[in-house]
Wavefront OBJ file of the C-alpha trace (Angstrom):
o trace
v -58.573 102.702 31.677
v -59.348 101.223 34.858
v -61.620 97.746 35.408
v -62.866 97.542 38.448
v -65.042 95.352 40.392
v -64.186 92.615 38.482
v -63.609 88.833 39.256
v -60.004 88.767 38.724
v -58.257 85.670 36.781
v -55.090 86.817 35.941
v -53.950 83.121 35.168
v -50.458 84.326 36.696
v -51.683 82.352 40.514
v -53.511 84.672 41.868
v -57.723 85.025 41.560
v -58.866 88.313 42.958
v -62.342 88.342 44.095
v -63.560 91.702 43.489
v -60.058 92.852 41.962
v -59.631 95.723 40.370
v -56.883 95.827 36.609
v -55.489 99.269 35.911
v -54.114 99.564 32.196
v -51.969 102.759 30.365
v -50.412 103.540 26.935
v -51.780 99.816 25.627
v -49.762 97.564 28.880
v -51.269 96.551 32.421
v -50.169 98.815 34.837
v -51.561 97.529 38.072
v -53.882 94.383 39.002
v -55.367 93.741 42.405
v -58.125 93.206 45.107
v -60.132 96.450 45.160
v -59.321 96.907 48.993
v -55.841 98.112 47.461
v -57.228 99.760 44.864
v -55.655 103.675 45.412
v -55.689 107.141 44.273
v -52.259 106.508 43.226
v -53.223 103.613 41.343
v -56.102 105.388 39.705
v -53.902 108.460 38.224
v -51.332 105.791 36.632
v -54.384 105.017 34.250
v -54.512 108.334 32.961
v -51.194 109.560 33.193
v -49.981 111.603 30.158
v -53.468 111.357 28.706
v -54.635 114.735 30.537
v -57.831 113.594 31.502
v -59.723 111.511 34.112
v -59.123 107.341 33.876
v -62.336 105.855 31.746
v -63.717 103.903 34.478
v -65.690 100.125 33.596
v -67.007 98.956 35.971
v -68.013 95.609 35.379
v -69.712 94.076 38.593
v -68.618 91.311 39.289
v -68.113 89.663 35.752
v -64.957 87.638 35.005
v -62.255 89.493 34.078
v -59.446 87.303 32.330
v -56.477 87.838 29.558
v -57.382 88.123 26.455
v -58.184 84.321 24.853
v -55.595 82.459 22.949
v -55.965 80.157 19.469
v -52.678 77.974 19.442
v -53.641 76.662 16.319
v -55.579 78.127 13.354
v -55.555 79.358 10.058
v -57.349 82.499 10.179
v -56.986 84.852 7.287
v -54.915 82.571 5.125
v -58.061 79.974 4.849
v -60.885 82.377 4.698
v -64.000 81.751 5.662
v -66.267 83.328 2.884
v -64.177 82.468 -0.157
v -63.619 78.822 -0.818
v -60.772 78.400 -3.281
v -60.557 82.248 -3.854
v -59.711 83.361 -0.344
v -57.170 80.177 0.614
v -53.498 80.414 0.709
v -53.048 77.877 3.029
v -51.330 75.039 1.281
v -48.439 75.355 -1.951
v -49.267 72.167 -3.174
v -46.666 72.669 -5.860
v -43.594 71.654 -3.174
v -43.533 69.068 -0.973
v -41.107 71.037 0.973
v -41.282 75.348 1.048
v -39.718 76.307 4.634
v -39.392 79.389 2.811
v -43.149 80.409 3.086
v -44.291 83.175 5.104
v -47.922 83.503 6.262
v -46.975 87.235 7.002
v -47.791 87.414 3.272
v -50.730 85.427 3.301
v -52.950 86.505 6.080
v -55.814 89.093 5.012
v -56.780 91.336 8.187
v -60.035 91.605 6.465
v -61.144 88.358 7.369
v -64.532 87.934 9.411
v -62.906 85.242 11.767
v -61.023 87.835 12.693
v -64.082 89.701 14.326
v -65.805 86.399 15.231
v -62.336 85.526 17.530
v -63.070 89.360 19.281
v -66.588 88.542 19.645
v -65.642 85.008 21.599
v -62.935 87.333 23.710
v -59.712 85.519 21.876
v -57.323 88.742 21.466
v -54.314 86.577 19.603
v -53.892 83.775 17.815
v -50.993 81.583 15.958
v -51.708 81.533 12.345
v -50.105 79.534 9.344
v -49.423 77.297 5.999
v -51.176 73.888 6.594
v -50.472 70.505 6.419
v -50.440 69.409 2.294
v -46.957 69.970 3.041
v -44.055 68.300 5.035
v -42.815 71.646 5.426
v -45.195 74.066 4.530
v -43.191 77.643 5.739
v -43.216 79.985 8.363
v -46.063 80.644 11.217
v -47.436 83.859 12.935
v -48.377 85.302 16.203
v -50.342 88.140 15.777
v -53.096 89.921 17.725
v -56.949 89.922 16.018
v -57.565 93.634 15.673
v -56.029 95.687 13.021
v -55.931 96.066 8.776
v -52.413 96.384 8.506
v -50.633 92.765 9.675
v -47.505 94.475 9.960
v -48.668 96.582 12.602
v -50.534 92.884 14.305
v -47.737 91.280 14.508
v -46.576 89.666 18.091
v -43.780 87.112 16.854
v -42.798 86.270 12.844
v -41.906 84.191 12.702
v -42.873 81.854 15.022
v -42.967 78.641 14.164
v -42.103 76.156 11.610
v -44.942 74.002 9.997
v -44.164 70.614 9.434
v -46.502 68.072 9.013
v -46.299 63.797 9.099
v -49.154 61.131 7.807
v -52.261 61.308 5.637
v -51.696 64.882 4.284
v -48.461 64.883 2.773
v -48.981 61.528 2.014
v -52.016 61.734 -0.271
v -51.986 65.171 -1.434
v -48.266 64.530 -3.186
v -48.894 60.350 -3.797
v -52.348 60.654 -6.004
v -49.312 63.098 -8.622
v -47.376 60.183 -8.012
v -44.865 62.161 -6.135
v -42.923 61.719 -3.271
v -43.953 61.192 -0.049
v -46.417 58.524 -1.280
v -45.192 56.863 1.950
v -45.042 57.530 5.837
v -41.176 56.099 5.109
v -40.627 59.484 2.329
v -42.336 61.927 5.018
v -39.411 61.317 7.700
v -36.413 60.628 4.890
v -37.349 63.849 3.154
v -37.944 66.242 6.904
v -34.283 64.391 8.022
v -32.454 65.717 4.303
v -33.730 69.071 4.910
v -33.009 69.267 7.973
v -29.619 67.997 7.656
v -28.521 70.263 4.510
v -29.889 72.977 7.318
v -27.178 71.815 9.987
v -24.728 71.505 6.778
v -25.680 75.202 6.555
v -25.985 76.079 10.033
v -22.878 75.435 10.884
v -20.642 76.421 7.416
v -21.708 79.864 8.071
v -20.932 79.807 12.274
v -17.607 78.858 10.722
v -16.839 81.435 7.850
v -16.660 79.207 5.028
v -19.321 80.739 3.333
v -18.469 83.171 1.161
v -20.334 86.343 0.454
v -22.321 85.251 -2.483
v -23.254 81.947 -1.004
v -26.115 82.467 1.349
v -28.957 80.437 0.375
v -32.542 82.246 1.114
v -34.593 78.951 1.882
v -31.708 77.693 4.167
v -31.535 80.801 6.098
v -35.049 79.939 7.365
v -34.015 77.585 8.996
v -31.698 78.758 11.500
v -34.034 80.281 13.685
v -35.430 76.695 14.365
v -31.570 75.303 14.873
v -30.850 78.236 17.155
v -33.891 76.999 19.562
v -35.472 80.564 18.841
v -38.737 79.036 17.158
v -40.067 75.461 17.677
v -41.186 73.026 15.126
v -45.413 73.318 14.453
v -45.617 69.839 13.645
v -48.422 68.468 12.474
v -49.382 64.908 13.763
v -52.963 63.092 14.390
v -51.625 58.877 14.360
v -49.463 58.082 17.762
v -46.845 56.382 15.217
v -46.321 59.990 13.609
v -46.366 61.497 16.502
v -43.253 59.517 17.506
v -41.972 59.689 14.659
v -41.988 63.582 15.145
v -40.561 63.111 18.756
v -37.970 61.159 16.587
v -36.764 63.388 14.126
v -36.937 66.008 16.645
v -34.584 64.586 19.070
v -32.133 63.574 16.138
v -31.762 67.040 15.223
v -31.781 68.696 18.814
v -34.307 70.975 18.029
v -37.505 72.374 19.792
v -41.283 71.294 18.951
v -44.455 71.660 19.591
v -47.184 68.387 18.798
v -50.107 69.767 17.206
v -53.626 67.737 16.801
v -51.641 64.957 18.397
v -55.132 63.382 18.551
v -53.792 59.897 19.814
v -51.683 61.346 22.065
v -53.937 59.231 25.002
v -52.407 56.279 23.828
v -48.649 57.178 23.772
v -49.527 59.619 26.863
v -46.188 58.334 28.735
v -43.938 58.520 25.464
v -45.194 62.473 24.997
v -44.232 62.838 28.418
v -41.076 61.351 28.633
v -40.254 63.499 25.200
v -40.736 66.992 26.641
v -42.457 68.929 24.186
v -45.870 70.432 24.308
v -48.867 69.275 22.855
v -51.531 71.642 21.421
v -54.847 69.657 21.205
v -57.492 69.824 18.742
v -59.614 70.511 16.978
v -62.448 68.919 18.824
v -65.815 69.733 16.914
v -64.603 68.976 13.733
v -65.766 65.171 11.960
v -63.453 61.546 11.870
v -63.367 62.932 8.062
v -59.868 60.947 8.057
v -58.163 57.494 9.051
v -56.436 59.387 11.443
v -58.497 61.008 13.230
v -60.884 57.695 14.477
v -59.455 57.647 18.342
v -60.671 61.548 18.420
v -62.096 62.641 21.797
v -61.856 65.214 24.672
v -60.493 63.679 26.607
v -57.653 63.198 25.221
v -56.394 66.479 26.926
v -57.217 65.214 30.114
v -55.545 62.150 30.250
v -51.919 64.628 29.142
v -52.760 66.653 31.817
v -52.248 64.022 34.314
v -49.226 62.772 33.209
v -47.915 66.756 33.637
v -47.832 67.481 29.803
v -47.850 71.425 29.190
v -50.465 71.821 26.805
v -52.952 74.151 25.014
v -56.377 73.569 22.902
v -56.610 74.870 19.807
v -59.512 75.196 17.160
v -57.212 75.137 14.449
v -59.928 77.322 12.439
v -61.791 76.999 9.821
v -62.235 73.120 10.745
v -63.516 74.033 14.071
v -64.755 78.475 14.376
v -62.565 80.210 16.366
v -65.654 81.336 18.050
v -66.133 78.082 19.909
v -62.117 77.855 20.596
v -63.524 78.512 24.743
v -66.073 75.535 24.011
v -63.370 72.823 23.026
v -62.080 73.682 26.103
v -64.568 73.151 28.134
v -65.960 70.168 26.314
v -62.233 69.421 27.429
v -63.257 70.040 31.151
v -66.245 68.130 30.695
v -63.939 64.958 29.557
v -61.530 64.901 32.773
v -59.090 68.799 32.076
v -59.278 69.933 35.181
v -61.005 73.170 35.245
v -57.602 75.830 35.970
v -56.344 73.420 33.137
v -59.138 74.262 30.738
v -58.688 77.690 31.547
v -55.139 77.947 31.569
v -55.058 76.324 27.685
v -56.378 79.483 25.597
v -54.347 81.751 28.377
v -51.309 80.930 29.146
v -50.515 77.880 28.764
v -51.322 78.646 25.138
v -49.059 81.777 25.221
v -45.837 80.192 26.677
v -46.106 77.380 24.405
v -46.530 79.834 21.351
v -43.148 81.660 22.988
v -45.086 85.439 23.859
v -46.107 85.002 27.161
v -43.938 87.945 28.066
v -46.620 89.752 25.779
v -49.926 88.485 26.352
v -51.516 85.900 28.128
v -52.120 86.511 31.944
v -52.686 89.568 33.776
v -49.541 90.524 35.142
v -47.649 94.864 34.997
v -45.668 95.196 32.042
v -47.740 92.830 29.367
v -50.030 94.050 26.995
v -53.423 95.365 28.268
v -55.299 92.598 26.172
v -58.723 91.307 28.679
v -61.787 89.622 27.541
v -64.466 90.609 30.056
v -66.987 87.556 30.171
v -70.619 87.410 32.069
v -68.814 84.386 33.689
v -66.870 80.526 32.964
v -66.266 81.335 29.426
v -66.457 77.931 29.082
v -69.640 77.286 29.714
v -72.532 77.889 26.814
v -74.461 80.447 27.982
v -71.549 82.700 28.882
v -71.300 86.390 26.967
v -68.989 87.877 26.226
v -69.709 91.781 27.680
v -65.980 93.329 26.630
v -62.900 92.929 24.513
v -59.931 94.773 24.885
v -56.801 94.716 23.387
v -53.753 96.770 23.889
v -55.963 98.744 25.887
v -58.973 99.733 23.817
v -62.547 98.276 23.695
v -62.586 96.690 20.579
v -66.098 94.860 21.357
v -68.785 96.422 23.501
v -71.649 93.658 23.925
v -74.098 97.055 24.988
v -73.879 97.986 21.596
v -75.430 95.642 20.284
v -78.515 95.080 22.849
l 1 2 3 4 5 6 7 8 9 10 11 12 13 14 15 16 17 18 19 20 21 22 23 24 25 26 27 28 29 30 31 32 33 34 35 36 37 38 39 40 41 42 43 44 45 46 47 48 49 50 51 52 53 54 55 56 57 58 59 60 61 62 63 64 65 66 67 68 69 70 71 72 73 74 75 76 77 78 79 80 81 82 83 84 85 86 87 88 89 90 91 92 93 94 95 96 97 98 99 100 101 102 103 104 105 106 107 108 109 110 111 112 113 114 115 116 117 118 119 120 121 122 123 124 125 126 127 128 129 130 131 132 133 134 135 136 137 138 139 140 141 142 143 144 145 146 147 148 149 150 151 152 153 154 155 156 157 158 159 160 161 162 163 164 165 166 167 168 169 170 171 172 173 174 175 176 177 178 179 180 181 182 183 184 185 186 187 188 189 190 191 192 193 194 195 196 197 198 199 200 201 202 203 204 205 206 207 208 209 210 211 212 213 214 215 216 217 218 219 220 221 222 223 224 225 226 227 228 229 230 231 232 233 234 235 236 237 238 239 240 241 242 243 244 245 246 247 248 249 250 251 252 253 254 255 256 257 258 259 260 261 262 263 264 265 266 267 268 269 270 271 272 273 274 275 276 277 278 279 280 281 282 283 284 285 286 287 288 289 290 291 292 293 294 295 296 297 298 299 300 301 302 303 304 305 306 307 308 309 310 311 312 313 314 315 316 317 318 319 320 321 322 323 324 325 326 327 328 329 330 331 332 333 334 335 336 337 338 339 340 341 342 343 344 345 346 347 348 349 350 351 352 353 354 355 356 357 358 359 360 361 362 363 364 365 366 367 368 369 370 371 372 373 374 375 376 377 378 379 380 381 382 383 384 385 386 387 388 389 390 391 392 393 394 395 396 397
């Protein structure tokens, strides 16, 4: 395929006012200005298929990398089916690192198609926040019927939660944790045991039959292969998450970070990236009373890398670009708004080698819009995943 005559936002530092993107075998083979489009590049777009490349003349439309939602529960909290389709939280035990979102995501969830129609091509989905440790999240494409074929990275993060959700869920059952002290203590205990297990394994002190499935799940975290994905809204919970991650020398993303604008210097000093949101939601809990779209802009000005999320179904995934737009309206720069749902999201999720920008060798995931996707009247014209058109607005006319 050859996409031409578009305003190309590579999200890798280049904008081509009238450019092209060449695709072949599910990958991007060339990106550039139309003046640079050669017969050789056109041939590369059709190499190996025995026919001319499909040419998509987008006539000045915005051409961007497919959008990315860095935190949602698509496929695991199904939008239509209530409790029957909700597999987001295992509320029988507060510490469940061995659970895998991979085993619960339903690719038939209609939210996946909603994502496609919004130009979203990939996302991070996973367990909710009822447990102190919820389990393993995964990063996946949004097109397909078999989850194993849609996965980009699994596991991609280990979900942990602070604050009201685990406290209220178990406190009402007269079980630990019913306080923030217990949340911190139980997470430390789990991480301490995992660290001890890792050291024994590395020192060859584990007998063949002594391997523990639950502890094995922590090794990618302790080896810095994946981060903790920390649900934290309130300022003190954010600081507790930072404190514990520093104690155990592990990587982390600060998800939600609702009161991040109140402790921006401390977050900047921590070095941890932030995934802000959801913005399209009510202040349904005490810990989100200071929720504001201005948070993203305050964090940006402090030099903090950030992405924007929907937390679907809390905010519907189709509104991801509008969430970014409202952050721009409240002080986030236009460039950072676009990055927060493309390259920044990919980098924070650990998949920027595959997605997030239009660069040679990366997956051919492309969204084509009538204008700026963060503006409410902008239409998605085409969504392309792995080099194939999966949404064509002309078919709805």
